C-alpha positions in Angstrom: 75.2 33.6 29.6 73.2 31.4 27.4 70.0 31.4 25.8 66.2 29.9 26.6 63.0 30.2 26.4 59.9 29.8 29.3 58.7 26.4 29.3 54.7 26.6 29.7 53.2 23.6 31.8 49.4 23.7 33.6 49.2 26.9 35.4 51.4 29.1 33.8 55.4 28.4 33.9 57.7 25.7 35.1 60.1 27.7 37.4 63.9 26.4 36.4 66.4 26.4 38.8 70.1 27.6 38.0 73.3 26.4 39.4 75.6 29.8 39.2 79.8 29.6 39.9 80.7 33.2 40.0 84.5 33.5 40.1 86.0 36.6 42.1 87.9 38.5 39.6 91.7 38.7 40.6 90.5 35.6 43.6 89.7 38.9 45.5 85.6 38.7 47.4 86.0 42.3 48.6 84.6 44.1 46.0 81.4 42.0 45.9 80.7 41.9 49.1 81.5 45.9 48.8 78.3 46.4 46.4 75.7 43.7 48.3 76.4 45.2 51.5 75.6 48.7 49.7 73.6 47.9 46.8 72.4 44.6 47.4 71.7 41.2 45.4 70.8 43.8 42.4 68.9 40.6 40.9 65.9 41.7 38.8 62.1 41.1 40.1 61.3 37.3 38.7 64.5 36.5 39.5 65.5 34.5 43.2 67.9 33.4 45.5 67.7 30.4 46.7 71.0 29.2 48.7 74.8 29.7 48.5 77.7 29.0 49.3 81.4 29.8 49.0 84.1 27.7 48.8 87.1 28.1 51.5 90.1 30.4 49.7 86.9 32.7 49.2 87.5 32.7 45.4 84.5 31.1 44.1 81.2 31.4 45.3 78.0 28.3 44.1 74.7 29.7 44.0 71.2 28.4 43.8 68.8 30.5 41.8 65.5 30.1 40.4 63.6 32.5 37.9 61.6 31.3 35.5 63.5 32.1 32.2 66.9 32.5 31.8 66.7 36.4 30.7 66.0 36.9 34.2 69.0 35.3 35.2 71.4 37.1 32.6 69.7 40.8 33.3 71.9 39.6 36.9 74.4 39.3 35.7 75.1 41.8 33.5 75.1 44.1 37.0 77.9 41.7 38.8 79.9 40.7 35.4 83.0 43.4 35.8 84.0 42.3 39.1 82.7 37.8 38.8 83.1 36.0 36.0 80.1 33.5 35.6 79.7 29.8 34.8 75.3 28.7 34.6 74.1 25.8 34.8 70.2 24.7 34.3 69.2 21.8 37.3 67.4 20.5 38.7 67.4 18.2 41.8 68.2 15.1 42.1 64.6 13.5 43.1 63.8 14.6 39.7 67.0 13.3 37.9 66.2 9.9 39.5 62.7 10.3 38.6 63.8 10.6 34.6 66.4 7.9 35.3 64.2 5.4 36.6 60.8 6.2 34.0 63.0 6.3 30.9 63.9 3.0 32.5 61.5 0.5 33.2 
C-alpha cells in the first residue's frame, strides 16, 4: 500500500488509475473466486473496477481500478489481504505518456 492525496483540478478532482497486481496466496485462486462469488468485489464506494486479466497459470490477476485517492484502494486491499498479496502502481495511459514526453521534449 502507498500514500497519495487527492489531486485538485478544474471542476473537481482527477480520477487516478491504479494497476493492481494480485498474487494469490499459495498460488491458489479458489479462496479468491469463492469470496468474490459470495460477497462481490468488496470495493468501497468511489473505487471503480475498469478491467482485469489473469495469467494462464491462474496465479496472478492484473486489475485496473480508478479512484480519486489511493485511500480507496487501500480500504479495498484490507478486505482481501488475507488471501492475496498486492502490488499497486499509479498509472497513466500510453497516450498521456506520449503527450507528456512530446510536450517535455519540444
